[in-house]
C-alpha positions in Angstrom: 76.9 130.7 148.3 78.7 132.6 145.6 79.9 136.0 146.9 82.0 137.3 144.0 82.7 136.3 140.3 85.6 137.8 138.4 86.1 137.1 134.7 89.0 138.3 132.5 89.3 137.9 128.7 86.4 135.5 128.1 84.7 136.1 124.7 83.8 139.8 124.3 84.2 140.5 128.0 87.4 142.4 128.9 87.3 142.2 132.7 84.3 142.2 135.0 83.8 141.6 138.7 80.4 141.0 140.1 79.6 141.0 143.8 76.5 139.1 144.9 74.4 139.8 148.0 72.1 137.6 150.1 68.8 136.8 148.5 67.8 137.2 144.9 70.3 138.7 142.5 69.1 139.7 139.0 71.3 140.5 135.9 69.7 142.6 133.3 70.9 144.5 130.3 70.8 145.0 126.6 71.4 142.2 124.1 75.2 141.6 123.8 75.9 143.0 127.3 77.5 139.7 128.5 74.8 138.1 130.7 75.0 134.7 129.1 78.8 134.9 129.0 78.8 135.5 132.7 76.7 132.4 133.2 79.0 130.4 131.0 81.9 131.6 133.1 80.1 130.3 136.2 79.5 127.0 134.6 83.2 126.7 133.7 84.1 127.6 137.3 81.9 124.8 138.6 83.5 122.2 136.4 81.9 122.3 132.9 84.3 121.0 130.3 85.5 123.3 127.6 84.2 122.0 124.3 86.6 123.9 122.0 89.9 125.8 122.1 91.2 128.8 120.2 92.1 128.1 116.5 95.8 128.6 117.1 95.6 132.4 117.1 97.5 134.3 119.8 94.9 135.2 122.4 95.0 136.6 125.9 94.7 134.1 128.8 91.2 133.7 130.2 90.9 133.8 134.0 87.8 132.9 136.0 87.7 133.4 139.7 85.0 132.9 142.3 84.7 133.5 146.0 82.3 131.1 147.8 81.1 131.2 151.4 80.6 127.8 152.8 
């Protein structure tokens, strides 16, 4: 079970940390709040390949961390 997801510098997200509880967890918010980006981060954490890279511009390092309870 995923207990915590921390994302830094992914797309428009600066830095977020989300703690999940047992049972159903629901993410809601306005358009552009970062819900889909959070799901993309989880996909990358679980092994999804990155399809594209930055276009040579200097950008901050993206960090995605997850805490799982086995």
